[in-house]
N, C-alpha and C positions, 0 to 999 in steps of 0.2 A: 504492500500500499503505499501511495506517497507519504512525504512526514507531513503534510497539511494534517492527514486524516488523523494523525496522533498528537494533534493539539486540541485541549479543551474543552471548549465547547464543539466543536467542529465532531471531534472523536464521539461526545455524549448525543450528538443529535444523529448519525450514523446507526450507535448502537440504539436507540431509542426507536429506530425505526424498523431496523432487523427485528427488535423484541416483539412489535408490532404485527410484523409480516409471519412470522414463526410461531408466534405465540408462547413464547418462551423468555425467560429473562437471561441476558446475555452478558457476561462477565468478560474482559479481557485478559489474555495468561500471557502472550508473550509475542514479540514479532519473528517471524520466520525469516531465514535466510536467502537470497536471493532475488531477482527482480532489477530489472533496468528501468522498466516504463512503470512497473507498479508493483510495492511489495505485498505481502499476506501477512495476517496475524491472527493465531490461532487464538479461540475463544472459545469460552463453556456456554453451553445451552443449559439452563436447569432442568434437571431429570434427563437428558438426553445425550451426553456427553460430550466431546470436543470437536470441534468445527474449524473450517478455514475462512475467515472474511477478508475479502478486497475489496477496494474501494476507489474510484479515480474521481479525480472534477469533472462535473456533467460538462463535456464538450460542445453538445449542441442537440437541437431539441427532438430528435431519432435516437440517442443515444439509450435511454431505457429500452425503447424497442428492439435495439441490436442485442441487447443484453438479454433479453426473455427470447427471441433468435435463437442466441446460444444456448439456452436452456433446451429449447424442443432440440436441437442438434445433438445434444448431451443424451437425452431421455430416448431419443432414435437410435441412438448407437449404443447405449448401455444395454439397449434390447437385444441387440446383436454380439453381445458379448466384448464389447468393446472397452477398454479398461482404464474408464475415466471414472471418478467420483460422482455421486451424486449431487446435484445442487439443491439444497433446501431451500432457499428465497433467492429472490431478486428484486431490487427496489431500489427507490432514489430518494434523494433529499431535496433540496433547491439546490444545490450545490454539488454534490455527489453521488457517482451511480454505484450499488455494490452489487456484489452477488457471494452468496454462502455456499461453500459445498464440503460435504464430508472430509473429516480429515484421514487421512492416510499415514501411518507411522512407518515411516520410510523416507531416503531422502537422496536425492541425485547422485549416480555415482560419481567418486572423485574424478573418475578418469572413462571414458568408452573403452569396452574390450571387444574383441570379434562376437562373442558371446552375445554381448547387449546388441550390437549392430543386427544379428542374424534375429533376435527377438523383437527388436523394435523391426524390421521389414517384416516380418510375420504380421505385426499390430497392424501394422499399416496395411497391408493386403484385405483388413477386416473392412478398410475405409472403400474398398472397390464396389463400384454401382449404387454406393449410399447417400448419393446427394439428396439432401430433404430441405434444404433451404436456397434460396434463389440469392446468396451472395458470392458473386463469381471472381475466383481468385485466377481463374486460367487466363480470360482476357485482360485481367488485371495487369499478369505479369508479361504477357505481349505489349500493351500501352507502356510499361515501363522500359521493358526492352528494347525497343523498336523507337523510343519517341515519340510515336505518333499518337493523335487524339483518333477518337472514334469516328467522328464526324469525316476525318478528312479519308479512312478507308471506308466511307459511306454506311458506317455501323454504329447502331446506339448502344453502347453497353453501360447499365446503370453502375453506379460508383458509390458507395459510401463515402460519407465527409472523410473519414480518416486515411482511404485509398488515394482523395484527390489528394490530401495533404503531401500524403510520403511521395504522391508521384510527383508533385510538382517541385518539391525539395529534391528528389533523385535528378531531376532534369538541371538542378542547376550544380549540380556536384564540379564540372569540367572547372568551374571558375576557382575551386580550393587551390589546388598545384599542378605542374605540368606533368608529374606524375599521373596524377587522377586522371587528368585530362588526355593521357597518351590510353591510361586502358579504358576508360568512357569509349573514347572514340574505337577502338578494337572490339569492342561488345556490341557497339551502335553497327559499326559495317557490316559482322557478321549477321546481324538481326536485320539489316534494314529491310530485304524482300521477302523476309518469311511473312506467310499471310496469316491472317488470325485466326486462332484456332476455333475449332467447332466446341459446340457444346460439351462438357465431359460430364461424367455421369458419379464422378465419387465425390464422397466427402474429403474435404481438406481440412487439417488441423489449422494450418498456417504458420505453426511457430513449433515444429517440431524438433527441438535442438535438446541436448540433453539433459540441460537444465528443468526440463518441464518432463523427464523420464525418471522416476523413482523406481529405486530399485530396495530389495531385501534381500541378503543373502546370495546376491548375483544373478537375482531374477526380477526382471521388470513386473513391477505390482501395479503401476499405475503409469496414466499419460496425463496431465495436468493444465492449466492453463490455457483452455480449449473456447477464450471468450472471442474469438472473432475467425472461429471454425466457421465454413461454408462449402463451396461448391467448387469443382472443377477437376483436376486431377491429381490423382494421390501421389503423381511423378514430384509435384510441390515438395510435397514432405519427405519424400525420397531425397532430393537434394538438397534439402535444408539439414538432414542429418547427414549426407554426404560432405558436407562443408567441414565437419566437426572431424574428418577422418584423414587429414593431414599431416599422420602420423607414421613412423616406418611401422611399427605394429599394425597398422591397420591399413595399410598397402591393399593385402588380399581382400580385406571386407570392401574398399571403395572401389578393387574395379569390380565387384560383385555388385555396387549399387551401381555404377555405373551401366553394367549390362543390365539391370533390370530398369533403369530408367528410358533405355533405348528402348527397350521392350515394349513399354508403354506407352511411350509419345512419340519415339522416332527420333532422328538427329536433329534437326530444326528445332522440334519441341523441346529437346535436350538443353540446347544452344539460347531458345525464349527464357527457361527456367534458370538455366545457367546465369546467364547475364542479370536478371532479375535479382537472383541471389546474393550476386557479387554487386551490385546496384545498394541494394538494402543493407548489406555488411558495412558500407563506405556512410550510408546515410546517416543510421545514428550514431557514431562516433564524431563525425564532421558536426552533425546538428547539435549535440552534449561537449562538444570540446574537448574530446578525447582524441587529442592530436596524436599522441604516444602510438594509438591502434590503428593509424590509417596507413603506416609505411606495411605492417604485415598484411593488412588485407589485399593491399595493393599487390603484392608478391604474390597470394595463395592465389588471388583472382586472375593473375597472367597462368599461374601453375595449372589452375581447375581447365582452363580454356587450351592452355599445350594439351593437355590428356584426350579433351572433348575432340580435340582436331584432330589428334592420331588415331580416334574411332571413329571417325568418317570414312 
């Protein structure tokens, strides 16, 4: 949760609203680790055990509707065996939007292993054919990778306010440095003539990174932080997972991920998703002033595209 929610009156306001929605007194316990955009707080529900509360500033009029959409995705996917915690409540105050989930007594693995990559790939396969809500991550990736507007392509892709903000921010990355500009130009040149994607039928988590994969005794027990879930191709999540495998012990796992991605979306689709992943990995540290991270992202971005080019 962002630091603002930890301050006196604002925190009390959120906790009061949670209690009203779930029908139980809520007691703050502690802050959970992790979270670049928003952290999480462990709370206790009177007579019902522990839960996880996340709240973020209310960013636009449809923000609560987006959370309700995510809750429907969670309910749909849990019914199909997807290991994501149940959402116990969703709500909003005048300034915050929050959601409450079951607490899972597990933590992100300190590092990925080949076994955890294999398990994560199997979980992502559950997403195949399970698109349940019209929040299109596939066409969004095409717009980010190509830098083209929907209207230019004669198309009309609906876009959430967050997607629009991220896409506009990514479009300005070239102005950061010559090294970033060279990488962005490389990505744009590769993706420039790729046609817009057709509708894809998969559920997309949209942030399937290791910090959102909870592990106990070497086994994946939960996938969390699903608030931006929507539709598109599951290869989006395979690509996010792949981004975190650029260490020698995971070389074989990364090759397996490339193979799976290519089998799902083909080479051009993989290029679009890889370009989008790289641009989004550049966008957040530049936006947040984490300048120390940028050179490593640039190096990994070139390496990723070198590997993909060799698979063409």
